[in-house]
C-alpha positions as CSV (number, residue, x, y, z in Angstrom):
1,M,40.0,86.6,71.6
2,K,37.0,85.6,73.8
3,N,36.5,82.5,71.7
4,K,40.2,81.6,71.8
5,K,40.1,82.0,75.8
6,L,37.0,80.1,75.9
7,I,38.6,77.1,73.9
8,I,41.8,77.2,76.1
9,T,39.7,77.3,79.3
10,V,37.8,74.1,78.3
11,L,41.0,72.5,77.3
12,L,42.4,73.1,80.7
13,A,39.4,72.0,82.5
14,V,39.4,68.7,80.4
15,Y,43.2,68.2,80.9
16,W,42.9,69.0,84.7
17,I,40.3,66.5,85.2
18,G,42.1,63.9,83.2
19,I,45.4,64.3,84.9
20,F,43.7,64.3,88.4
21,I,42.0,60.8,87.4
22,L,45.2,59.4,86.0
23,T,47.1,60.3,89.1
24,H,44.6,58.9,91.5
25,I,44.1,55.4,89.8
26,P,46.4,52.3,90.1
27,I,49.2,52.5,87.7
28,P,48.4,50.5,84.6
29,K,50.4,47.4,84.3
30,V,51.5,48.5,80.8
31,V,53.5,51.3,82.5
32,Y,55.5,48.6,84.4
33,K,56.0,46.4,81.5
34,A,57.1,49.4,79.3
35,E,59.7,50.6,82.1
36,V,58.3,54.1,81.8
37,S,60.0,56.9,83.5
38,D,57.3,58.2,85.8
39,K,59.6,61.3,86.5
40,T,59.5,62.3,83.0
41,L,55.5,61.7,82.8
42,H,55.3,63.9,85.8
43,F,57.3,66.7,84.1
44,V,55.5,66.7,81.0
45,A,52.1,66.6,82.7
46,Y,52.9,69.7,84.7
47,L,54.6,71.4,81.8
48,I,51.5,71.2,79.8
49,F,49.3,72.0,82.8
50,T,51.3,75.1,83.5
51,F,51.0,76.3,79.8
52,L,47.2,75.9,79.7
53,F,46.8,77.4,83.0
54,W,48.6,80.6,82.2
55,A,46.9,80.7,78.5
56,A,43.5,80.5,79.9
57,L,44.4,83.5,81.9
58,S,46.2,85.5,79.5
59,P,46.3,84.1,76.0
60,N,48.6,86.0,73.6
61,K,50.7,87.3,76.7
62,K,54.0,86.6,78.0
63,I,54.4,86.5,81.6
64,N,55.0,90.1,83.2
65,W,56.9,89.8,86.4
66,H,55.8,93.3,87.3
67,K,52.3,92.3,87.5
68,K,50.5,90.5,90.4
69,T,48.9,87.6,88.1
70,I,52.1,85.5,88.0
71,W,52.6,85.9,91.9
72,W,49.4,84.0,92.7
73,V,49.5,81.6,89.7
74,I,52.9,80.2,91.0
75,P,51.7,79.4,94.6
76,V,48.5,77.9,93.2
77,L,50.4,75.6,90.9
78,I,52.9,74.4,93.9
79,T,50.0,73.8,96.1
80,Y,48.1,71.8,93.6
81,G,51.2,69.8,92.9
82,A,51.7,69.2,96.6
83,I,48.1,68.2,97.3
84,D,47.9,65.8,94.3
85,E,51.0,64.0,95.2
86,W,49.7,63.8,99.1
87,L,46.4,62.4,98.0
88,Q,47.8,59.3,96.2
89,Q,48.7,57.7,99.4
90,Y,44.8,57.2,100.1
91,V,44.2,55.6,96.4
92,G,46.8,52.8,96.6
93,R,49.5,54.6,95.4
94,S,52.4,56.4,97.5
95,T,53.4,60.0,98.1
96,D,56.7,60.4,96.4
97,L,58.8,63.7,97.0
98,T,60.8,63.1,94.0
99,D,57.5,63.1,91.9
100,F,56.6,66.4,93.6
101,F,59.9,67.9,92.5
102,A,59.5,66.4,88.9
103,N,56.1,68.4,88.8
104,M,57.8,71.5,90.0
105,K,60.5,71.0,87.1
106,G,57.5,70.9,84.8
107,V,55.9,74.1,86.3
108,A,59.4,75.9,86.3
109,T,60.1,75.0,82.6
110,G,56.6,76.2,81.6
111,I,57.1,79.6,83.6
112,I,60.5,80.2,81.8
113,L,59.0,79.5,78.4
114,L,56.1,81.8,78.9
115,S,58.3,84.5,80.3
116,F,60.0,84.8,77.0
117,M,57.8,83.5,74.4
118,E,54.3,84.6,73.1
119,F,51.5,81.9,73.0
120,M,52.2,80.4,69.6
121,S,55.9,80.0,70.0
122,C,55.5,78.5,73.5
123,F,52.7,76.1,72.2
124,I,55.0,74.7,69.4
125,I,57.9,74.6,72.0
126,V,55.8,72.6,74.6
127,T,54.3,70.5,71.9
128,G,57.8,69.5,70.7
129,I,59.2,68.9,74.2
130,S,56.2,66.6,75.0
131,I,56.5,64.6,71.9
132,L,60.2,63.9,72.6
133,A,59.5,63.1,76.1
134,I,56.8,60.6,75.4
135,T,58.8,59.0,72.5
136,T,61.8,58.5,74.7
137,L,60.4,57.9,78.2
138,A,60.1,54.0,77.7
139,K,62.7,51.6,77.7
140,E,60.5,48.8,76.0
141,N,58.8,49.3,72.8
142,L,55.6,50.9,73.3
143,G,54.7,50.2,69.5
144,E,54.5,46.6,70.5
145,L,52.8,47.0,73.8
146,M,50.1,49.7,72.5
147,P,50.4,49.4,68.9
148,K,47.0,51.4,68.3
149,F,47.6,54.1,70.9
150,Y,51.4,54.6,69.8
151,S,50.0,54.8,66.1
152,V,47.4,57.4,67.1
153,F,49.8,59.3,69.1
154,H,52.3,59.9,66.1
155,L,49.5,60.9,63.9
156,L,47.7,63.4,66.2
157,S,51.0,64.7,67.9
158,Y,53.0,65.4,64.5
159,G,49.9,66.6,62.7
160,L,49.3,69.1,65.6
161,F,53.0,70.2,65.5
162,A,52.9,70.8,61.7
163,Q,49.5,72.8,62.1
164,L,51.0,75.0,65.0
165,W,54.2,75.7,62.7
166,M,51.7,76.6,59.9
167,L,49.6,78.9,62.2
168,K,53.0,80.5,63.3
169,L,54.0,81.3,59.8
170,K,50.6,82.7,59.0
171,Q,51.2,85.4,61.6
172,Y,53.9,86.9,59.1
173,R,51.4,86.4,56.2
174,D,52.6,90.0,54.9
175,K,55.9,88.8,54.4
176,I,55.4,85.0,53.6
177,N,53.9,83.5,50.3
178,L,52.9,80.0,50.7
179,A,52.3,79.9,47.0
180,K,56.1,80.2,46.3
181,L,58.2,77.1,46.4
182,K,60.8,78.6,48.8
183,W,58.1,78.9,51.5
184,I,56.5,75.8,50.9
185,I,60.0,74.1,51.6
186,I,60.5,76.3,54.8
187,A,56.8,75.1,55.8
188,Y,57.6,71.4,55.3
189,A,61.1,71.3,56.5
190,F,61.0,72.4,60.0
191,P,58.3,69.8,61.3
192,L,60.5,67.1,59.3
193,V,63.8,68.2,60.8
194,F,62.1,67.8,64.3
195,L,60.8,64.5,63.4
196,A,64.5,63.6,62.4
197,V,65.7,65.0,65.8
198,V,63.4,63.0,67.7
199,I,64.2,59.9,65.8
200,L,68.1,60.5,66.2
201,T,67.6,61.2,70.0
202,A,65.6,58.0,70.4
203,K,68.3,55.8,68.6
204,L,71.1,57.6,70.6
205,I,69.7,56.7,74.0
206,G,68.6,53.1,73.1
207,R,64.8,53.8,72.5
208,Y,62.5,52.3,69.7
209,F,61.1,54.2,66.9
210,E,59.5,51.8,64.5
211,L,59.2,52.4,60.8
212,I,55.7,52.2,60.7
213,N,55.3,55.3,63.1
214,M,58.1,57.0,61.3
215,I,55.7,56.9,58.1
216,I,52.7,57.9,60.0
217,A,54.4,60.9,61.4
218,F,55.7,61.7,58.3
219,A,52.3,61.4,56.5
220,A,50.7,63.5,59.2
221,I,53.3,66.3,58.5
222,S,52.9,66.1,54.8
223,A,49.0,66.1,54.9
224,I,48.8,69.1,57.2
225,T,51.4,71.3,55.1
226,A,49.5,70.2,52.0
227,A,46.2,71.1,53.2
228,N,47.3,74.5,54.4
229,V,49.2,75.4,51.1
230,L,46.3,74.7,49.1
231,V,43.9,76.7,51.6
232,F,46.3,79.6,51.1
233,K,46.3,79.1,47.3
234,S,42.6,79.0,47.0
235,K,42.3,82.4,49.1
236,Q,44.6,84.3,46.7
């Protein structure tokens, strides 16, 4: 419990510093070339921020509206979102009220998810939303503009999604036997279905999803699933 909280706190600190730096430097040219939806970026950034902020305070616990913690967390997130946007006018960017509202949509979505879901389920949903949003936020082909970055993104993000799903399944280790074909199929199928949904969504709204990144995502899911099944069998 203590180690988990420490890890999440470190992740929060690193992430917080990272998004502060990114929102206070000139917008990279590649963002303009890709015609990226900055509102989507703001939404995703604050969705992840809200999730990590709450998880650092109360890992494994849903939001309890009868306790005081959430009632000071919300003003902190709103105030930081406002200050973050206001400061941008002093670093060659502009203060945009619609960006602030996009931040707050991310905060609100995170709070709603955390009100109904425990840590691991929420982690899976937040990761899935982030993958879908980043895959579909650019009108131009990110695979051509940032080929190495985009390939690494698919490798790590789908690997993370598959691993989180495996960890979720392991919470029910008394009922699940990953040595049996039925459970191996279930473990493998969910991340693959999610990949298919992302690809279909991208195609339907006219976004790019190159074959090479499809293969990379598939390979990441396959490798993570196989590794977990082998570990499970070795412990029997």
